[in-house]
PDB file of N, CA, C and O in Angstrom, chain B, residues numbered from 101:
ATOM      1  N   MET B 101      14.777 -21.557  13.676  1.00  0.00           N
ATOM      2  CA  MET B 101      13.018 -21.917  13.204  1.00  0.00           C
ATOM      3  C   MET B 101      12.670 -20.808  12.771  1.00  0.00           C
ATOM      4  O   MET B 101      13.190 -19.818  13.286  1.00  0.00           O
ATOM      5  N   PHE B 102      11.907 -20.675  11.940  1.00  0.00           N
ATOM      6  CA  PHE B 102      11.496 -19.653  10.712  1.00  0.00           C
ATOM      7  C   PHE B 102      10.623 -18.583  11.952  1.00  0.00           C
ATOM      8  O   PHE B 102      10.046 -19.035  12.941  1.00  0.00           O
ATOM      9  N   ASN B 103      10.728 -16.943  11.547  1.00  0.00           N
ATOM     10  CA  ASN B 103       9.947 -16.431  12.435  1.00  0.00           C
ATOM     11  C   ASN B 103       9.292 -15.372  11.139  1.00  0.00           C
ATOM     12  O   ASN B 103       9.784 -15.044  10.060  1.00  0.00           O
ATOM     13  N   LEU B 104       8.436 -15.147  11.563  1.00  0.00           N
ATOM     14  CA  LEU B 104       7.514 -13.951  10.338  1.00  0.00           C
ATOM     15  C   LEU B 104       7.714 -12.540  10.839  1.00  0.00           C
ATOM     16  O   LEU B 104       7.607 -12.175  12.010  1.00  0.00           O
ATOM     17  N   THR B 105       7.995 -11.855   9.874  1.00  0.00           N
ATOM     18  CA  THR B 105       8.153 -10.346  10.443  1.00  0.00           C
ATOM     19  C   THR B 105       6.785  -9.798   9.534  1.00  0.00           C
ATOM     20  O   THR B 105       6.441  -9.872   8.354  1.00  0.00           O
ATOM     21  N   LYS B 106       6.272  -9.260  10.680  1.00  0.00           N
ATOM     22  CA  LYS B 106       5.110  -8.421  10.184  1.00  0.00           C
ATOM     23  C   LYS B 106       5.512  -7.068   9.213  1.00  0.00           C
ATOM     24  O   LYS B 106       6.208  -6.083   9.461  1.00  0.00           O
ATOM     25  N   ARG B 107       4.851  -7.425   8.152  1.00  0.00           N
ATOM     26  CA  ARG B 107       4.996  -6.313   7.074  1.00  0.00           C
ATOM     27  C   ARG B 107       3.345  -5.784   6.751  1.00  0.00           C
ATOM     28  O   ARG B 107       2.303  -6.381   7.019  1.00  0.00           O
ATOM     29  N   ARG B 108       3.589  -4.040   5.876  1.00  0.00           N
ATOM     30  CA  ARG B 108       2.700  -3.626   5.455  1.00  0.00           C
ATOM     31  C   ARG B 108       2.816  -2.823   4.353  1.00  0.00           C
ATOM     32  O   ARG B 108       3.773  -2.071   4.168  1.00  0.00           O
ATOM     33  N   ALA B 109       1.391  -3.014   3.222  1.00  0.00           N
ATOM     34  CA  ALA B 109       1.653  -2.724   1.960  1.00  0.00           C
ATOM     35  C   ALA B 109       1.530  -0.953   2.146  1.00  0.00           C
ATOM     36  O   ALA B 109       0.963  -0.384   3.079  1.00  0.00           O
ATOM     37  N   ILE B 110       2.275  -0.255   0.905  1.00  0.00           N
ATOM     38  CA  ILE B 110       2.195   1.170   0.726  1.00  0.00           C
ATOM     39  C   ILE B 110       1.819   0.968  -0.589  1.00  0.00           C
ATOM     40  O   ILE B 110       2.335   0.018  -1.179  1.00  0.00           O
ATOM     41  N   ILE B 111       1.019   1.677  -1.169  1.00  0.00           N
ATOM     42  CA  ILE B 111       0.563   1.871  -2.470  1.00  0.00           C
ATOM     43  C   ILE B 111       0.984   3.367  -3.070  1.00  0.00           C
ATOM     44  O   ILE B 111       0.227   4.321  -2.884  1.00  0.00           O
ATOM     45  N   VAL B 112       2.116   3.503  -3.730  1.00  0.00           N
ATOM     46  CA  VAL B 112       2.824   4.545  -4.141  1.00  0.00           C
ATOM     47  C   VAL B 112       2.492   4.718  -5.570  1.00  0.00           C
ATOM     48  O   VAL B 112       2.877   3.869  -6.373  1.00  0.00           O
ATOM     49  N   TYR B 113       1.583   6.088  -6.085  1.00  0.00           N
ATOM     50  CA  TYR B 113       1.424   6.849  -7.019  1.00  0.00           C
ATOM     51  C   TYR B 113       2.910   7.825  -7.967  1.00  0.00           C
ATOM     52  O   TYR B 113       3.588   8.838  -7.802  1.00  0.00           O
ATOM     53  N   TYR B 114       2.810   7.060  -8.638  1.00  0.00           N
ATOM     54  CA  TYR B 114       4.027   7.954  -9.153  1.00  0.00           C
ATOM     55  C   TYR B 114       3.986   8.704 -10.403  1.00  0.00           C
ATOM     56  O   TYR B 114       2.958   8.563 -11.065  1.00  0.00           O
ATOM     57  N   ASN B 115       5.044   9.599 -10.935  1.00  0.00           N
ATOM     58  CA  ASN B 115       4.842  10.337 -12.324  1.00  0.00           C
ATOM     59  C   ASN B 115       5.860   9.753 -12.985  1.00  0.00           C
ATOM     60  O   ASN B 115       5.384   9.308 -14.030  1.00  0.00           O
ATOM     61  N   GLY B 116       6.895   9.546 -12.929  1.00  0.00           N
ATOM     62  CA  GLY B 116       7.785   8.743 -13.794  1.00  0.00           C
ATOM     63  C   GLY B 116       8.623   7.577 -13.244  1.00  0.00           C
ATOM     64  O   GLY B 116       9.223   7.612 -12.171  1.00  0.00           O
ATOM     65  N   ARG B 117       8.593   6.371 -14.239  1.00  0.00           N
ATOM     66  CA  ARG B 117       9.160   5.411 -14.019  1.00  0.00           C
ATOM     67  C   ARG B 117      10.611   4.891 -13.122  1.00  0.00           C
ATOM     68  O   ARG B 117      10.900   3.792 -12.650  1.00  0.00           O
ATOM     69  N   ARG B 118      11.265   6.054 -13.129  1.00  0.00           N
ATOM     70  CA  ARG B 118      12.781   6.468 -12.492  1.00  0.00           C
ATOM     71  C   ARG B 118      12.485   6.272 -10.828  1.00  0.00           C
ATOM     72  O   ARG B 118      13.424   6.030 -10.070  1.00  0.00           O
ATOM     73  N   VAL B 119      11.392   6.371 -10.442  1.00  0.00           N
ATOM     74  CA  VAL B 119      11.573   6.297  -9.197  1.00  0.00           C
ATOM     75  C   VAL B 119      11.379   5.138  -8.401  1.00  0.00           C
ATOM     76  O   VAL B 119      11.436   5.021  -7.177  1.00  0.00           O
ATOM     77  N   LEU B 120      11.136   4.281  -9.300  1.00  0.00           N
ATOM     78  CA  LEU B 120      10.871   2.686  -9.099  1.00  0.00           C
ATOM     79  C   LEU B 120      12.222   2.351  -8.606  1.00  0.00           C
ATOM     80  O   LEU B 120      12.284   1.401  -7.825  1.00  0.00           O
ATOM     81  N   ARG B 121      13.189   2.891  -8.885  1.00  0.00           N
ATOM     82  CA  ARG B 121      14.612   2.397  -8.864  1.00  0.00           C
ATOM     83  C   ARG B 121      15.123   2.932  -7.158  1.00  0.00           C
ATOM     84  O   ARG B 121      15.794   2.179  -6.453  1.00  0.00           O
ATOM     85  N   SER B 122      14.711   4.226  -6.718  1.00  0.00           N
ATOM     86  CA  SER B 122      14.770   4.429  -5.474  1.00  0.00           C
ATOM     87  C   SER B 122      13.957   3.681  -4.288  1.00  0.00           C
ATOM     88  O   SER B 122      14.362   3.462  -3.146  1.00  0.00           O
ATOM     89  N   LEU B 123      12.519   3.298  -4.941  1.00  0.00           N
ATOM     90  CA  LEU B 123      11.834   2.475  -4.132  1.00  0.00           C
ATOM     91  C   LEU B 123      12.426   0.997  -3.406  1.00  0.00           C
ATOM     92  O   LEU B 123      12.259   0.569  -2.264  1.00  0.00           O
ATOM     93  N   HIS B 124      13.034   0.536  -4.342  1.00  0.00           N
ATOM     94  CA  HIS B 124      13.910  -0.611  -3.821  1.00  0.00           C
ATOM     95  C   HIS B 124      14.585  -0.338  -2.748  1.00  0.00           C
ATOM     96  O   HIS B 124      14.722  -1.351  -2.062  1.00  0.00           O
ATOM     97  N   HIS B 125      15.220   0.877  -2.160  1.00  0.00           N
ATOM     98  CA  HIS B 125      16.099   1.330  -1.047  1.00  0.00           C
ATOM     99  C   HIS B 125      15.086   0.822  -0.033  1.00  0.00           C
ATOM    100  O   HIS B 125      15.400   0.000   0.828  1.00  0.00           O
ATOM    101  N   TYR B 126      14.070   1.243  -0.136  1.00  0.00           N
ATOM    102  CA  TYR B 126      13.111   1.511   1.510  1.00  0.00           C
ATOM    103  C   TYR B 126      11.843   0.360   1.600  1.00  0.00           C
ATOM    104  O   TYR B 126      10.855   0.560   2.307  1.00  0.00           O
ATOM    105  N   GLY B 127      12.008  -0.749   0.858  1.00  0.00           N
ATOM    106  CA  GLY B 127      11.115  -2.049   1.036  1.00  0.00           C
ATOM    107  C   GLY B 127      11.537  -2.904  -0.066  1.00  0.00           C
ATOM    108  O   GLY B 127      12.587  -2.890  -0.708  1.00  0.00           O
ATOM    109  N   GLN B 128      10.457  -3.690  -0.161  1.00  0.00           N
ATOM    110  CA  GLN B 128      10.329  -4.947  -1.401  1.00  0.00           C
ATOM    111  C   GLN B 128       9.004  -4.566  -1.983  1.00  0.00           C
ATOM    112  O   GLN B 128       7.885  -4.660  -1.479  1.00  0.00           O
ATOM    113  N   LEU B 129       9.427  -4.053  -3.316  1.00  0.00           N
ATOM    114  CA  LEU B 129       9.095  -3.573  -4.402  1.00  0.00           C
ATOM    115  C   LEU B 129       8.177  -5.036  -5.421  1.00  0.00           C
ATOM    116  O   LEU B 129       8.738  -5.744  -6.257  1.00  0.00           O
ATOM    117  N   ARG B 130       6.849  -5.123  -5.045  1.00  0.00           N
ATOM    118  CA  ARG B 130       6.095  -6.505  -5.295  1.00  0.00           C
ATOM    119  C   ARG B 130       5.719  -6.267  -6.756  1.00  0.00           C
ATOM    120  O   ARG B 130       6.037  -6.929  -7.744  1.00  0.00           O
ATOM    121  N   TYR B 131       4.931  -5.113  -6.657  1.00  0.00           N
ATOM    122  CA  TYR B 131       4.071  -4.508  -8.146  1.00  0.00           C
ATOM    123  C   TYR B 131       4.637  -3.227  -8.888  1.00  0.00           C
ATOM    124  O   TYR B 131       5.286  -2.437  -8.202  1.00  0.00           O
ATOM    125  N   ALA B 132       4.451  -2.964 -10.202  1.00  0.00           N
ATOM    126  CA  ALA B 132       4.288  -1.805 -10.334  1.00  0.00           C
ATOM    127  C   ALA B 132       3.819  -1.768 -11.723  1.00  0.00           C
ATOM    128  O   ALA B 132       4.385  -2.432 -12.591  1.00  0.00           O
ATOM    129  N   SER B 133       2.778  -0.996 -11.977  1.00  0.00           N
ATOM    130  CA  SER B 133       1.975  -0.876 -13.150  1.00  0.00           C
ATOM    131  C   SER B 133       2.554   0.059 -14.107  1.00  0.00           C
ATOM    132  O   SER B 133       2.825   1.198 -13.728  1.00  0.00           O
ATOM    133  N   LYS B 134       2.797  -0.345 -15.444  1.00  0.00           N
ATOM    134  CA  LYS B 134       3.130   0.740 -16.131  1.00  0.00           C
ATOM    135  C   LYS B 134       2.150   1.689 -17.194  1.00  0.00           C
ATOM    136  O   LYS B 134       2.361   2.541 -18.057  1.00  0.00           O
ATOM    137  N   HIS B 135       1.052   1.066 -16.643  1.00  0.00           N
ATOM    138  CA  HIS B 135      -0.210   2.003 -17.321  1.00  0.00           C
ATOM    139  C   HIS B 135      -1.079   2.735 -16.744  1.00  0.00           C
ATOM    140  O   HIS B 135      -1.873   3.447 -17.358  1.00  0.00           O
ATOM    141  N   PHE B 136      -0.986   2.583 -14.910  1.00  0.00           N
ATOM    142  CA  PHE B 136      -1.960   3.461 -14.058  1.00  0.00           C
ATOM    143  C   PHE B 136      -0.904   4.071 -13.156  1.00  0.00           C
ATOM    144  O   PHE B 136      -1.162   4.871 -12.258  1.00  0.00           O
ATOM    145  N   HIS B 137       0.299   3.631 -13.466  1.00  0.00           N
ATOM    146  CA  HIS B 137       1.760   4.542 -12.473  1.00  0.00           C
ATOM    147  C   HIS B 137       0.988   4.235 -11.303  1.00  0.00           C
ATOM    148  O   HIS B 137       0.097   4.980 -10.894  1.00  0.00           O
ATOM    149  N   TYR B 138       1.423   2.779 -10.568  1.00  0.00           N
ATOM    150  CA  TYR B 138       1.068   2.958  -9.342  1.00  0.00           C
ATOM    151  C   TYR B 138       2.188   1.707  -8.844  1.00  0.00           C
ATOM    152  O   TYR B 138       2.359   0.799  -9.658  1.00  0.00           O
ATOM    153  N   ALA B 139       2.835   1.656  -7.722  1.00  0.00           N
ATOM    154  CA  ALA B 139       3.465   0.775  -7.222  1.00  0.00           C
ATOM    155  C   ALA B 139       3.369  -0.063  -5.757  1.00  0.00           C
ATOM    156  O   ALA B 139       3.604   0.759  -4.871  1.00  0.00           O
ATOM    157  N   ILE B 140       3.173  -1.072  -5.319  1.00  0.00           N
ATOM    158  CA  ILE B 140       3.030  -1.913  -3.895  1.00  0.00           C
ATOM    159  C   ILE B 140       4.190  -2.080  -3.459  1.00  0.00           C
ATOM    160  O   ILE B 140       4.958  -2.727  -4.171  1.00  0.00           O
ATOM    161  N   LEU B 141       4.685  -1.538  -2.134  1.00  0.00           N
ATOM    162  CA  LEU B 141       5.972  -1.731  -2.106  1.00  0.00           C
ATOM    163  C   LEU B 141       5.350  -2.221  -0.398  1.00  0.00           C
ATOM    164  O   LEU B 141       4.364  -1.730   0.153  1.00  0.00           O
ATOM    165  N   TYR B 142       6.166  -3.193   0.109  1.00  0.00           N
ATOM    166  CA  TYR B 142       6.352  -4.322   1.413  1.00  0.00           C
ATOM    167  C   TYR B 142       7.081  -3.754   2.277  1.00  0.00           C
ATOM    168  O   TYR B 142       8.281  -3.876   2.028  1.00  0.00           O
ATOM    169  N   VAL B 143       6.793  -3.069   3.376  1.00  0.00           N
ATOM    170  CA  VAL B 143       8.105  -2.306   4.191  1.00  0.00           C
ATOM    171  C   VAL B 143       7.673  -3.349   5.847  1.00  0.00           C
ATOM    172  O   VAL B 143       6.578  -3.807   6.175  1.00  0.00           O
ATOM    173  N   ASN B 144       8.620  -3.406   6.366  1.00  0.00           N
ATOM    174  CA  ASN B 144       8.535  -3.826   7.737  1.00  0.00           C
ATOM    175  C   ASN B 144       7.432  -2.917   8.948  1.00  0.00           C
ATOM    176  O   ASN B 144       7.480  -1.692   9.064  1.00  0.00           O
ATOM    177  N   GLN B 145       6.743  -3.569   9.541  1.00  0.00           N
ATOM    178  CA  GLN B 145       5.880  -2.784  10.316  1.00  0.00           C
ATOM    179  C   GLN B 145       6.687  -1.782  11.189  1.00  0.00           C
ATOM    180  O   GLN B 145       6.305  -0.622  11.035  1.00  0.00           O
ATOM    181  N   ASP B 146       7.892  -1.975  12.227  1.00  0.00           N
ATOM    182  CA  ASP B 146       8.467  -1.006  12.544  1.00  0.00           C
ATOM    183  C   ASP B 146       8.990  -0.108  12.300  1.00  0.00           C
ATOM    184  O   ASP B 146       9.136   0.875  13.025  1.00  0.00           O
ATOM    185  N   ARG B 147       9.469  -0.308  10.966  1.00  0.00           N
ATOM    186  CA  ARG B 147       9.726   1.110  10.361  1.00  0.00           C
ATOM    187  C   ARG B 147       8.784   1.764   9.111  1.00  0.00           C
ATOM    188  O   ARG B 147       9.256   2.685   8.445  1.00  0.00           O
ATOM    189  N   TYR B 148       7.465   1.252   8.838  1.00  0.00           N
ATOM    190  CA  TYR B 148       6.508   1.907   8.574  1.00  0.00           C
ATOM    191  C   TYR B 148       6.374   3.363   8.484  1.00  0.00           C
ATOM    192  O   TYR B 148       6.655   3.978   7.455  1.00  0.00           O
ATOM    193  N   ASP B 149       5.915   3.958   9.636  1.00  0.00           N
ATOM    194  CA  ASP B 149       5.700   5.173   9.598  1.00  0.00           C
ATOM    195  C   ASP B 149       6.887   6.054   9.067  1.00  0.00           C
ATOM    196  O   ASP B 149       6.520   7.042   8.432  1.00  0.00           O
ATOM    197  N   GLU B 150       8.301   5.873   9.216  1.00  0.00           N
ATOM    198  CA  GLU B 150       9.467   6.053   8.789  1.00  0.00           C
ATOM    199  C   GLU B 150       9.458   6.395   7.365  1.00  0.00           C
ATOM    200  O   GLU B 150       9.614   7.444   6.738  1.00  0.00           O
ATOM    201  N   VAL B 151       9.181   4.946   6.996  1.00  0.00           N
ATOM    202  CA  VAL B 151       9.676   4.746   5.231  1.00  0.00           C
ATOM    203  C   VAL B 151       8.172   5.588   4.472  1.00  0.00           C
ATOM    204  O   VAL B 151       8.127   5.943   3.294  1.00  0.00           O
ATOM    205  N   LYS B 152       7.193   5.744   5.353  1.00  0.00           N
ATOM    206  CA  LYS B 152       6.262   6.318   4.334  1.00  0.00           C
ATOM    207  C   LYS B 152       6.136   8.148   4.318  1.00  0.00           C
ATOM    208  O   LYS B 152       5.689   8.978   3.527  1.00  0.00           O
ATOM    209  N   GLU B 153       6.745   8.180   5.546  1.00  0.00           N
ATOM    210  CA  GLU B 153       7.341   9.719   5.168  1.00  0.00           C
ATOM    211  C   GLU B 153       8.581  10.007   4.230  1.00  0.00           C
ATOM    212  O   GLU B 153       8.821  10.999   3.541  1.00  0.00           O
ATOM    213  N   ARG B 154       9.164   9.053   4.379  1.00  0.00           N
ATOM    214  CA  ARG B 154      10.520   9.245   3.135  1.00  0.00           C
ATOM    215  C   ARG B 154       9.852   9.211   1.797  1.00  0.00           C
ATOM    216  O   ARG B 154       9.976  10.028   0.885  1.00  0.00           O
ATOM    217  N   VAL B 155       9.181   8.211   1.833  1.00  0.00           N
ATOM    218  CA  VAL B 155       8.749   7.953   0.388  1.00  0.00           C
ATOM    219  C   VAL B 155       7.996   9.402  -0.145  1.00  0.00           C
ATOM    220  O   VAL B 155       8.220   9.995  -1.200  1.00  0.00           O
ATOM    221  N   GLN B 156       7.116   9.735   0.841  1.00  0.00           N
ATOM    222  CA  GLN B 156       5.924  10.760  -0.083  1.00  0.00           C
ATOM    223  C   GLN B 156       7.115  11.869  -0.398  1.00  0.00           C
ATOM    224  O   GLN B 156       7.103  12.229  -1.575  1.00  0.00           O
ATOM    225  N   HIS B 157       7.936  12.359   0.259  1.00  0.00           N
ATOM    226  CA  HIS B 157       8.812  13.455   0.055  1.00  0.00           C
ATOM    227  C   HIS B 157       9.914  13.231  -1.215  1.00  0.00           C
ATOM    228  O   HIS B 157      11.019  13.760  -1.330  1.00  0.00           O
ATOM    229  N   LEU B 158       9.328  12.386  -2.025  1.00  0.00           N
ATOM    230  CA  LEU B 158      10.651  11.888  -3.162  1.00  0.00           C
ATOM    231  C   LEU B 158      10.004  12.660  -4.228  1.00  0.00           C
ATOM    232  O   LEU B 158       8.807  12.946  -4.210  1.00  0.00           O
ATOM    233  N   ARG B 159      10.967  13.049  -5.320  1.00  0.00           N
ATOM    234  CA  ARG B 159      10.449  13.718  -6.135  1.00  0.00           C
ATOM    235  C   ARG B 159       9.164  13.548  -7.129  1.00  0.00           C
ATOM    236  O   ARG B 159       8.332  14.442  -7.288  1.00  0.00           O
ATOM    237  N   ALA B 160       9.114  12.111  -7.857  1.00  0.00           N
ATOM    238  CA  ALA B 160       8.200  11.872  -8.566  1.00  0.00           C
ATOM    239  C   ALA B 160       6.814  11.101  -7.956  1.00  0.00           C
ATOM    240  O   ALA B 160       5.862  10.570  -8.528  1.00  0.00           O
ATOM    241  N   VAL B 161       7.151  11.290  -6.533  1.00  0.00           N
ATOM    242  CA  VAL B 161       5.809  10.410  -5.981  1.00  0.00           C
ATOM    243  C   VAL B 161       4.710  11.683  -6.055  1.00  0.00           C
ATOM    244  O   VAL B 161       4.967  12.828  -5.681  1.00  0.00           O
ATOM    245  N   LYS B 162       3.667  11.314  -6.516  1.00  0.00           N
ATOM    246  CA  LYS B 162       1.980  12.053  -6.563  1.00  0.00           C
ATOM    247  C   LYS B 162       1.605  12.027  -4.992  1.00  0.00           C
ATOM    248  O   LYS B 162       1.558  12.943  -4.171  1.00  0.00           O
ATOM    249  N   ARG B 163       1.359  10.664  -4.877  1.00  0.00           N
ATOM    250  CA  ARG B 163       0.626  10.269  -3.652  1.00  0.00           C
ATOM    251  C   ARG B 163       0.717   8.765  -2.898  1.00  0.00           C
ATOM    252  O   ARG B 163       0.437   7.779  -3.578  1.00  0.00           O
ATOM    253  N   VAL B 164       1.082   8.608  -1.594  1.00  0.00           N
ATOM    254  CA  VAL B 164       0.841   7.757  -1.083  1.00  0.00           C
ATOM    255  C   VAL B 164       0.125   7.510  -0.105  1.00  0.00           C
ATOM    256  O   VAL B 164      -0.056   8.249   0.863  1.00  0.00           O
ATOM    257  N   ILE B 165      -0.571   5.890  -0.393  1.00  0.00           N
ATOM    258  CA  ILE B 165      -1.624   5.339   0.511  1.00  0.00           C
ATOM    259  C   ILE B 165      -1.507   4.149   1.215  1.00  0.00           C
ATOM    260  O   ILE B 165      -0.978   3.166   0.695  1.00  0.00           O
ATOM    261  N   SER B 166      -2.005   4.137   2.499  1.00  0.00           N
ATOM    262  CA  SER B 166      -1.650   3.109   3.128  1.00  0.00           C
ATOM    263  C   SER B 166      -2.392   1.986   3.108  1.00  0.00           C
ATOM    264  O   SER B 166      -3.542   2.381   3.305  1.00  0.00           O
ATOM    265  N   SER B 167      -2.407   0.587   2.959  1.00  0.00           N
ATOM    266  CA  SER B 167      -2.839  -0.747   3.124  1.00  0.00           C
ATOM    267  C   SER B 167      -3.763  -0.636   4.053  1.00  0.00           C
ATOM    268  O   SER B 167      -3.436  -0.244   5.173  1.00  0.00           O
ATOM    269  N   ALA B 168      -5.547  -1.077   3.652  1.00  0.00           N
ATOM    270  CA  ALA B 168      -6.066  -1.068   4.709  1.00  0.00           C
ATOM    271  C   ALA B 168      -6.491  -2.398   5.270  1.00  0.00           C
ATOM    272  O   ALA B 168      -7.497  -2.643   5.936  1.00  0.00           O
ATOM    273  N   ARG B 169      -5.578  -3.174   4.894  1.00  0.00           N
ATOM    274  CA  ARG B 169      -5.880  -4.819   5.187  1.00  0.00           C
ATOM    275  C   ARG B 169      -5.596  -5.043   6.690  1.00  0.00           C
ATOM    276  O   ARG B 169      -6.392  -5.723   7.337  1.00  0.00           O
ATOM    277  N   PRO B 170      -4.500  -4.507   7.280  1.00  0.00           N
ATOM    278  CA  PRO B 170      -4.126  -4.776   8.758  1.00  0.00           C
ATOM    279  C   PRO B 170      -5.194  -4.683   9.489  1.00  0.00           C
ATOM    280  O   PRO B 170      -5.365  -5.587  10.307  1.00  0.00           O
ATOM    281  N   ASP B 171      -6.176  -3.616   9.414  1.00  0.00           N
ATOM    282  CA  ASP B 171      -6.884  -2.705  10.084  1.00  0.00           C
ATOM    283  C   ASP B 171      -8.302  -3.241   9.897  1.00  0.00           C
ATOM    284  O   ASP B 171      -9.272  -2.751  10.476  1.00  0.00           O
ATOM    285  N   LEU B 172      -8.359  -4.145   9.164  1.00  0.00           N
ATOM    286  CA  LEU B 172      -9.838  -5.151   8.712  1.00  0.00           C
ATOM    287  C   LEU B 172     -10.023  -6.375  10.106  1.00  0.00           C
ATOM    288  O   LEU B 172      -9.043  -6.948  10.581  1.00  0.00           O
ATOM    289  N   ASP B 173     -11.196  -6.562  10.511  1.00  0.00           N
ATOM    290  CA  ASP B 173     -11.285  -7.421  11.118  1.00  0.00           C
ATOM    291  C   ASP B 173     -11.660  -8.873  10.356  1.00  0.00           C
ATOM    292  O   ASP B 173     -12.718  -9.053   9.752  1.00  0.00           O
ATOM    293  N   PRO B 174     -10.595  -9.874  10.498  1.00  0.00           N
ATOM    294  CA  PRO B 174     -10.377 -10.896   9.576  1.00  0.00           C
ATOM    295  C   PRO B 174     -11.831 -11.832   9.828  1.00  0.00           C
ATOM    296  O   PRO B 174     -12.179 -12.584   8.917  1.00  0.00           O
ATOM    297  N   THR B 175     -12.589 -11.760  10.987  1.00  0.00           N
ATOM    298  CA  THR B 175     -13.798 -12.591  10.672  1.00  0.00           C
ATOM    299  C   THR B 175     -15.101 -11.740  10.517  1.00  0.00           C
ATOM    300  O   THR B 175     -16.125 -12.404  10.678  1.00  0.00           O
ATOM    301  N   LEU B 176     -15.221 -10.875  10.337  1.00  0.00           N
ATOM    302  CA  LEU B 176     -15.971 -10.058   9.485  1.00  0.00           C
ATOM    303  C   LEU B 176     -16.540 -10.493   8.287  1.00  0.00           C
ATOM    304  O   LEU B 176     -15.817 -10.817   7.346  1.00  0.00           O
ATOM    305  N   ILE B 177     -17.610 -10.529   8.227  1.00  0.00           N
ATOM    306  CA  ILE B 177     -18.501 -11.406   6.845  1.00  0.00           C
ATOM    307  C   ILE B 177     -19.147 -10.369   6.603  1.00  0.00           C
ATOM    308  O   ILE B 177     -19.757 -10.859   5.653  1.00  0.00           O
ATOM    309  N   ASP B 178     -19.577  -9.230   6.662  1.00  0.00           N
ATOM    310  CA  ASP B 178     -20.380  -8.159   6.153  1.00  0.00           C
ATOM    311  C   ASP B 178     -19.561  -6.565   5.698  1.00  0.00           C
ATOM    312  O   ASP B 178     -19.445  -5.531   6.356  1.00  0.00           O
ATOM    313  N   LEU B 179     -19.156  -6.864   4.503  1.00  0.00           N
ATOM    314  CA  LEU B 179     -18.573  -5.720   4.033  1.00  0.00           C
ATOM    315  C   LEU B 179     -18.736  -3.906   4.660  1.00  0.00           C
ATOM    316  O   LEU B 179     -17.888  -3.104   5.051  1.00  0.00           O
ATOM    317  N   GLU B 180     -20.051  -3.831   4.526  1.00  0.00           N
ATOM    318  CA  GLU B 180     -21.009  -2.832   4.681  1.00  0.00           C
ATOM    319  C   GLU B 180     -20.588  -2.282   5.999  1.00  0.00           C
ATOM    320  O   GLU B 180     -20.917  -1.110   6.180  1.00  0.00           O
ATOM    321  N   GLN B 181     -19.809  -2.976   7.144  1.00  0.00           N
ATOM    322  CA  GLN B 181     -20.013  -2.756   8.367  1.00  0.00           C
ATOM    323  C   GLN B 181     -18.392  -2.145   8.572  1.00  0.00           C
ATOM    324  O   GLN B 181     -18.152  -1.745   9.711  1.00  0.00           O
ATOM    325  N   THR B 182     -17.370  -2.054   7.652  1.00  0.00           N
ATOM    326  CA  THR B 182     -16.526  -1.768   7.856  1.00  0.00           C
ATOM    327  C   THR B 182     -16.378  -0.324   6.862  1.00  0.00           C
ATOM    328  O   THR B 182     -15.499   0.534   6.932  1.00  0.00           O
ATOM    329  N   GLY B 183     -17.299  -0.375   6.134  1.00  0.00           N
ATOM    330  CA  GLY B 183     -17.559   1.167   5.532  1.00  0.00           C
ATOM    331  C   GLY B 183     -16.787   1.186   4.266  1.00  0.00           C
ATOM    332  O   GLY B 183     -17.079   2.136   3.539  1.00  0.00           O
ATOM    333  N   LEU B 184     -15.853   0.361   3.805  1.00  0.00           N
ATOM    334  CA  LEU B 184     -15.199   0.122   2.468  1.00  0.00           C
ATOM    335  C   LEU B 184     -16.320  -0.291   1.316  1.00  0.00           C
ATOM    336  O   LEU B 184     -16.010  -0.378   0.128  1.00  0.00           O
ATOM    337  N   TYR B 185     -17.908  -0.580   1.906  1.00  0.00           N
ATOM    338  CA  TYR B 185     -18.780  -0.996   0.767  1.00  0.00           C
ATOM    339  C   TYR B 185     -20.012  -0.463   0.923  1.00  0.00           C
ATOM    340  O   TYR B 185     -20.589  -0.584   2.004  1.00  0.00           O
ATOM    341  N   LYS B 186     -20.509   0.113   0.007  1.00  0.00           N
ATOM    342  CA  LYS B 186     -22.014   0.400   0.398  1.00  0.00           C
ATOM    343  C   LYS B 186     -22.845   0.044  -0.558  1.00  0.00           C
ATOM    344  O   LYS B 186     -22.645   0.580  -1.649  1.00  0.00           O
ATOM    345  N   GLN B 187     -23.968  -0.914  -0.449  1.00  0.00           N
ATOM    346  CA  GLN B 187     -24.589  -0.872  -1.216  1.00  0.00           C
ATOM    347  C   GLN B 187     -25.672  -0.211  -2.112  1.00  0.00           C
ATOM    348  O   GLN B 187     -26.642   0.383  -1.640  1.00  0.00           O
ATOM    349  N   HIS B 188     -25.508  -0.311  -3.023  1.00  0.00           N
ATOM    350  CA  HIS B 188     -26.301   0.322  -4.180  1.00  0.00           C
ATOM    351  C   HIS B 188     -27.864  -0.310  -4.769  1.00  0.00           C
ATOM    352  O   HIS B 188     -28.088  -1.503  -4.566  1.00  0.00           O
ATOM    353  N   ASP B 189     -28.838   0.477  -5.443  1.00  0.00           N
ATOM    354  CA  ASP B 189     -29.815  -0.345  -5.987  1.00  0.00           C
ATOM    355  C   ASP B 189     -29.778  -1.326  -6.776  1.00  0.00           C
ATOM    356  O   ASP B 189     -30.459  -2.350  -6.717  1.00  0.00           O
ATOM    357  N   GLU B 190     -28.724  -0.949  -7.783  1.00  0.00           N
ATOM    358  CA  GLU B 190     -28.174  -1.929  -8.622  1.00  0.00           C
ATOM    359  C   GLU B 190     -27.968  -3.507  -8.527  1.00  0.00           C
ATOM    360  O   GLU B 190     -28.037  -4.414  -9.356  1.00  0.00           O
ATOM    361  N   ASP B 191     -27.595  -3.428  -6.723  1.00  0.00           N
ATOM    362  CA  ASP B 191     -26.655  -4.416  -6.308  1.00  0.00           C
ATOM    363  C   ASP B 191     -27.715  -5.516  -5.779  1.00  0.00           C
ATOM    364  O   ASP B 191     -27.269  -6.621  -5.473  1.00  0.00           O
ATOM    365  N   ASP B 192     -29.135  -5.255  -5.655  1.00  0.00           N
ATOM    366  CA  ASP B 192     -30.342  -6.246  -5.216  1.00  0.00           C
ATOM    367  C   ASP B 192     -30.375  -7.081  -6.324  1.00  0.00           C
ATOM    368  O   ASP B 192     -31.189  -8.003  -6.379  1.00  0.00           O
TER     369      ASP B 192
END
C-alpha cells in the first residue's frame, strides 16, 4: 500500500543560482525564482530541523524561512485569528 510521508516546505533566499545545485541534496526542489532569488524546498518532517540548519550555513544563502502551512488550523475560516492577515480600512 502507498504511505504518505509528512513533508514541510522551506523557503530559501539566495544570492547566486549556483546554490540551487547543492539544494537538491537536501530535499526536493520544487520551484526556483530567477528574478526574486528564492527557492522552495520540500523536506521530510523528521529531518526538517537538521536540514534547515545545514541550508542556513550554505555560502550563498541569505535567509531561510519555514512554511507556516502545517501550523495553521485547517478548519479556520477567519484569517485575522491566525495573525497572518490584518484588516485595513481599504478592505471594507
